[in-house]
N, C-alpha and C positions, 0 to 999 in steps of 0.2 A: 504494499499499499504506500502511496505517496505521502510523505510528511512534508509540510510546508512551514517554513520559518520566514515571517515577514519582519524585516529589520530596517527601521528608518530613523532619521533624525526626528526628535520630538515625538509626538503621539500619533503620527500618521499610521504607523503599523497597527496600533491598537484600534484605530478607527476602521481600517480595512478589515481586520479580524472580526470586529463587531458587525460590520456590514455583511460579511460572509455568514456569520451566525444568525443574522436576521433571516436569510434565505434558507439556511440549513443549520438548525440549532444543534443537531447531532454531530457536527463536523469536529471530531476530536483530534483531527490531524492538522489543525491550524494553530500555529504558535506565533508569538510575536515578541519583539524587543523594541521598546521605546528608547532609542539610544540617546545618551547624554541628558536624560531627564532627571534621574536620581543621582547619577554619578558620571564621571568622565572615563570610566574604565570599560569601554565597550568591548574590547577584545576579551577581557575576563568574563564579562556577561555572556558574550556569544559562546565561548568555550563551555561555560557552565550550562547554558541552555541546550547546546548540542549533546552534552554528556547526559542530560536528563531526559532527552526525547526518546520515544519508542523507535526501535529500528525500523528501517524502511527506506524506500527510494526518497532521498532528501532533495528538496528544492528550496533554495534560499532566494528571497525576493528583496531587493534593496531599492532605495529611492533615487539616488544620484550616481551616475557612472564615475564621476571624478571625486565623489565624496568619501569621507573617511570610513563610513559604514561599509560601502562597497569595497574599498581598498583593503580593509581588514578581512572581509569575507573572502576576497580573491586570494589573499595571502594564505588563508586556511585551506584553500583548495589543494594546496600542495601536500597537506597532511590528511585531509578527510575528503572522501569522494562525494560530491554533490553537484547539482546543476545550479548555476548562479545566473539570475536574470536581474537586470537593473532597469530603472525607469518605470517602476511598478505603477499600475493604475487598476481601478476596480474591475474593468472588463477582463484584464489579464488574469487577475487572481480568481475571479469567478469561473472563467473557462478552465483554468488549471485545476481548481478544486474538483470540478465535475468530470475530470478525465478518469476513465476506468483503467487505463493502461499506465504503466510506469512512464514517467516523463523523462525522456532522453534529451540531450542537447538539441537534436534535430527537431523533435516534437516541440520543444520549448521555443525554438526559432519560428516555427509555423504559428504557434499561439501568439507570439510577440507581433507578428505581421497582422494577424486578425485584430489584436488589441489596438494596434496603431490605426487601423481603419475606423475604429470607434471614436477617434479624436477628430473633431471637425468644428469649424466655426459655423454655427447655426445661422448667423446673419447672412453669410455668403451662400449657404445652402438654400435658405429661404429666398434670397434674391434670384438665384439661378432657377428655382422652381417657379417663381412669379414670372420671370422672363419667358420660360418655356410655356407657361399658361397663356401669356400674351401672344406668343408666336402661334400657338394652336388656334387661338381665337381669330387671328388674322387669316389663317388658312381656311376657316369656315366661311 
C-alpha cells in the first residue's frame, strides 16, 4: 500500500491532509509534517516521522522545489527509497491517494502532468468561452 508523507513549510501539509480526510476519513496512509512551525529541526522531524510510519511504497510530497523541505527530503533519498514529488497541490494529492497500484516515479510523473492541467486562470478560460459563444452566434 502507498504511504504518503506531505511535508511543507508552515501548515500547508496539515491543510492538505485534512482536505484528503474530508473526502476519505479512513485514509490512514496520509501523514504530514508542518515544517518549521514548532521547531527548526526539520531533518530530525522527517527522520522520526519516517521511522514511525507503516512500511509500504513511500511517496513524499513537498511544496517548493528549491526549498529546504524538498532539499532535505532529496538528501534522504540516498538512504531511504521513496518517490519524491514537489510543487504539491490538492488535485495531485487527491489523485495519488486514490491510486490502487504502487506509485512509481513514472506513474508519479503522469499524475504530476494531470495535476498541472488542473491549474488555470478562470478569467482567461471564461473569456475564451465567451468569445467562442460569440463566434457561434455569428455563424447562426
